[in-house]
C-alpha angles and dihedrals in degrees: 000000000000116000125215132213097225092179093056091046090053091049093052091049090050091050091050091050091047092050091047092050091048092051090049091051090048092051091048089054088053092052095254119131106228091193089072091059131074115246090250092055096048094072092047093049092047091051091050093051091047089052089053091051090050091052094048092047091052092051091240094118140013129222088254095051091047091060089067095052129090122223088258091054091048091051091050092051092049088053091051091049092049091049089054090051089048090063087062097041116023096186094048089045092053092052091048093051090050094048089047091055092052092043088056091048088056091046089052094046091244101116141047137090122302100201096098091046093056104034097085091046092050092050089050091052091048090051092051091049091048091049091051092047092047091048091050091044091055092050093047090048090055091047092049088053088052089048090060091053094046113128100208144013095260092057090047090053091054092050092049089050090055091050091051091047092050090050092049093045090048092050090047091048092050089049090051089048090054092047091047088049093056113107119250107274109273117247125190093229092045097045099041111012090178096045096142093045093053095123140062132248110257097042120116120256091245091055092047089052090049090053092046094048091047090052088048091049093049092048092050091046092052092047091048089051090052091049092049092048091050093048090049089061097050124321091197097053112115093224091049091050091052091048092050090049091055092048092050089053089054090054089057090049090055091063090055092046091051091054091049091047092050090051089051089050092060117109116244114265107247117241092241096184091061091049091047090051088056088058095051094095094049112130093208116065089189092060088043090056091049092051092048089050090051088051090050090051088057092051091046088054088054089049089054091051090058091066088072091064140074103278092203094060112113092225091050092048091050092046093049089053091050091050091049089052092049090050091051090051091050093047089051092048091051089052091047092052090044089050091050088052092050093049091043092051092044101040103200096203091052099034094052098031113147094245118169116275095188114131094022116137120231090255091052091049091049090051090047090049092049091052090046092054092050093047090047090051091052093049094047093045091050093051092045091049091050095047091048092047092048092051114130093003112073118011094178091055091047090053090049090050092050091052090049091047092050090051090048091050091051092052092045093047091053090051092045090050090051092052093046092047092049092048090048090049092051088053094044097045097079090043091051090048088060088063099039103040095061123198132135117001088213091054090047090052092050093048091048092056090054091061124098119256090254093050092048089056091046092051091050091051090047089052089055092044091054085059090065123099110205103308106350138056117265115195120237088243116174096331091082123048132177112275115260097249093047095240114184136189132209123228129185103225124188109269095180125000123231109290142163137250136179112267116255100209114121092244092050093047089055092050092044090053091052090046093051093050093044092049094047093047094043095047096046093045095047094045088059091053094058125064122189092241112156093195090063098035119151088229113078091204091057090048091050094048091046092051089054091050091046091051093048091045090052090051093050093044089052090050090047093049092047094047092046090053092047093050092050091052089046092052091048091051097042124043114230090245093057091047092054093048101040110075093202093050091043091054093047091047091047091052091052091049090048090051090055092045093050092048091051091049091051091049090053090050090050091050090052090048089052095054097071088049090053090049093049092045092049090052088052091049091048090055091050090050091050089056091050090049090051090052090050091051092051090050091063110088090206092057104033097077091054098045118108107272094231090055093047090049092050091050091050091049091049094049091049092049090048092049091050093049095046091049089052092048089050092052092047089056093055116099091234114108093204092060097046113107119215122249092255090059092046090051091049094052092044090052090050089053093048091048091049091050092047090051090049092049090053089064097045099072091114090052089059088059090046090052091056095045096046101029097044106022103024085226110145097163093063091058094075097103090047094047088051089063095055098042131068114269117275096008110110101344123070125205113230110203120228118274124216135206124209113231130188114232129187122235113237126193136193105232092208101048100021091229118151131223129187119228129348111308089228098040119138089249095051091049088057094044090055090056099051130101114308093019127119092255104043113115099220124166084244102037119215122256090252092054094049092046090052092048091048090052090053089050092048099044094046095039092234122196110276089231089070106079121207090244091060091052089054092047092053105039099090093106095047093044091050091049092049092049091048093049092047091049093049103035105024119193092009087077120067110265091217119072092214091053088049091055093046092049092053099034091129090062096043122068116215106172138107109297094014111056120173091344110157106219095177113041090149093047092053095043094046091051087066099030095059090070091059099031096258134126139186120276121192129180111195101193100209091051089066097032118017090189096048115152127221092252091051091050093052090047088058091048091051092049092050093049091048096049104036122099089206120105093215137050130182119214128193089217095181138000092274108030140062128199133178131215123208140187135186094234140312112324095022126110122279106231124196122235106199116167092188108048126046092194089062103034113099095014122137118240118200108202089200089062102027096151090063092050126111088247096058101039140013097016141084094285098048093121100030125108109223112231105202150343125219135181142149117277133182108275116248087223091070 
C-alpha cells in the first residue's frame, strides 16, 4: 500500500497559499482587483506585470510602448533583456534562462507539482481498501468464531476454506481497486496535443529547446511514475504488462515528438537573395558589405542551431544544404561587392588611359612602368580571385567577369605597349641620331664600335627601317654612296634563332622512342575510331545544318530523278526532229532540261555548303583525338612523370569525371528503382564530363600540331617544339641558343644631308631582314599592321573583290614578294621600289580573285619585261617535267648546281607545293641568304650550294620533308 508524506504535502500547500497571497497583494498594489480573477490566472497576471516592471526599469520599454505589446511580445523582450545580462554574468544568465523556461512551462500549463491534484484521490483509494479489508476482517472474525464451535474436522476444513477464499477475494478486490485507480495511460497526443508548438514566437532557439526538453522530461517522468505504480501492483499481471508496453511505446514517441518540436522551433531561413537585391541600389559598397556580413552572421547562427538536431533527419539534411547554399550566395556577394570596390578604387579606364608619354625621362618612364606592373598585377589577381571564388556557383557572373577581364587586359596591354614603345624609343633615339646627324665617317665608325653587340644590331636594323617608305622598303638608291675612305662596320647578325632539339642523352633517347611509338599508335588508332560523319557530329549546330542540307539535297535529287525520267519518256514519245520543229514541244522540252540544270546547280551549291561543315567537324574531331592522345600519354608510366603537371591534372580530372558518369549510367540501366538516378543528376554529371573534356582540349593545342606532323607527314622530328610544350622543361627537349654570324657592312652617306646608312639598302641581308617577323612582308597568322595596310592598299587600288580579305592577300603573296625582290636585286631602279606599285604595274599577270589570290600567272612575262633592257630572260626548271620520278636528293642537287653556275645574284625556288622563297647574294663569292616571308627559322639563313645537304632548307628546318618543285632565275638571253 502506497505511503504518503503528509508533512511535505502540507508544506507544499502552505507554499502555494503563501505565493497566491503574495501575488494578490502585488496585484492590489498595481491597482488590479485579484478577486475578479481565477486563482490560476492570478499567478500569470502577476508574472506579466512583473515582466513589464523589469522592462521599464531597464529602460528597454516605456509604459506607453508596453500598451502596444501582447503578452507574447513582452515575454520575448524579457528574454532579450535577460540574454543581454547573461553576456555580463554567465552564471546569472544561465539561471535566468532556466527560470525562464520553467516560467514559460507554468505559463503554458505544462509544469507544477501534482501532489495536491492526487491527494484526495489517494485518500479515497485508501478508504476503499480499508473498507474492503474491514469487511473481510468482520467476515473472517465470524468464521473464526464458528471454527471454534465446529463439531468435527470436516466442518472445520470447510470453515477454513471459506476464510482462505475471503482473504483471496479481498486481495483480488484490493488489487482490482488499485488497477482501477491507476490513471489512464499517458499519451503524448493526449497529454500535450500541441507539443511541438509549446513555445512562443520571439524566444531564442536555445530557450525553445529548453522548454521542449523540459516538457519531454516531465512527460518521461510521468510515464515512468505510471510504470512504477503499475509494477508495484503486480509486474506479472497480464493487464499490467500490457499497460507497461503501451507506456514504453509512448516514451519512444516522445523522442520523435522532440525532434519534430525542435524542427518547428527553428527560425526561418532568410531569403538572402531578396535581401541582397534590396541592397543593389546602395551607393556605398562598404555599407553593402557590412550588411551582407550581418546577414551571413544570421545564417551562420542558424547553421549552429542545426548541430542540436539529428543530422540524419531528411529535413535537417535538406535544411543544412539550403543554409550552405545561402552562405555560398552571401560569400559570392561579399566578393562581388569587394570586387566592385577594387575596380572602383582602381578605375581601369583612368588608371591605364593612353595618356601621352612624350617628354618623360627614362627614370620617369621606369617609375611609370613599375606602377603599371603593380596595378596590372592587382587587377589580374582580383579578377582571378573572383573567378575562382565564383566557381560552381554562378556561371553567368563568371562569364561576365571573363568578359570584363578580357576588356581590362586589352586596355592594360595597350598601355603596356605604349610604355615599352616609349622606353624603346628613348633607347633608340641616340642611336638613330648617329645616323641622322651626319658628320665624319671615321667618327661614326669609332662610335659604332663602342656600342654593345645588341645595339649594333639595333642600329643596323634602324638603318634598314629608315629605308622604308610607309609600309614597304625603299632602297637607298643613288642618294647614299659609300664613304670616300671605304670605312666599314661589323655587325653580329642572327645566323639561326633559338630553337629546340630532342635531347641526345641515353635516358632521353629511350623516353623519346617510347614517346614516338605511343604517339604513332595512339594517333593512328584514334583516327580510325572517328569518322567525319556530319549526321553524328558532336556539335548540334553542325548536325542541324547538315540535316537541312540533307533535306534539300533529297528534294533536289527527287526533282532531278523525276525530271530525268520525264525527259526520257518525252524523248521516246517525240523524235528529236519533231521537238526541234514544233515550238510547243520545244518549249516543253526546254523546261524539262532547265529543270534538270537547276537541280544540278542546286546540288552543286549544297555540296559546296557541306564542305565548310566537313572542315569544322574535322577540326572538332581532331580536338577530340588530341584529348584521347593526351590520355594515352598519361597512361604510360614511362611518360607520365615527365608530362607537364597541368596536362596530367587535366587528364586525371577528365578520367575521374568519365568514371563517375559511366558509373551513373550503369546504375541507371539496372532494374532497381532505388539505384536509378534522376535526369537532373545525369545531366549534372554529363556536364561535369563535358567541362573536364573542354578543359583538357584547351591544353592539347600542341598535340593537334603533332597529329598533323605524324598522322599526315609521318614526320616525328619536326614535333620537337610541340612536344616541348606538353613536357616538363629540360626533360627530353633541349633548348639550342641562337647563333650569330659577323658580317662586314659598308658605311654609306648622303652627300647633301650628311646622313649615314649601314650596308647597301638592297643587300642580300637587308632583303632578308625586311621579310622577317614584324616586317611588312612576314606572313604571320596575325599579320603586322604594316602588312595589313599594304594589303588593304592593294585591294583598294585594284578594286579587289570584297570576298578577298586583306589577311588572305598577306597569306598568299610569297610568290609575288619573292619575284619583286629578285627583280629589284637584278634590275635595280628599273623595277618599282614600292611593292604595291609593282603589283599594280603587273596586275594583268597576277590574279587577285576568290580562289586564286596573289597567284603570279606570268613570272616570265614580268621578268622578261625588265630583262630585255639588259639582255636577260627568265629561266625556269620544273623538276618533274624533266624527271617525273625525281627524288628529293636529286632536286636539291639541281638547285645546288644552278646556284653554283648562275651569274645571277637571285634565284626563286618553289620549295613546296604551296610556298615560294628566294635566295640572294651580293655578287659572286658572297653568301647566298634566304628571303622567306613565311618561316622565321629559315629567313636570313645562309645556304652554301657546295654543301646543300647540310643547309637549313634540306635538314632541320620547315622544309625538311618537302620535295622542291622548281627553281627559276634570270639568265643571259641566247639572242644576245
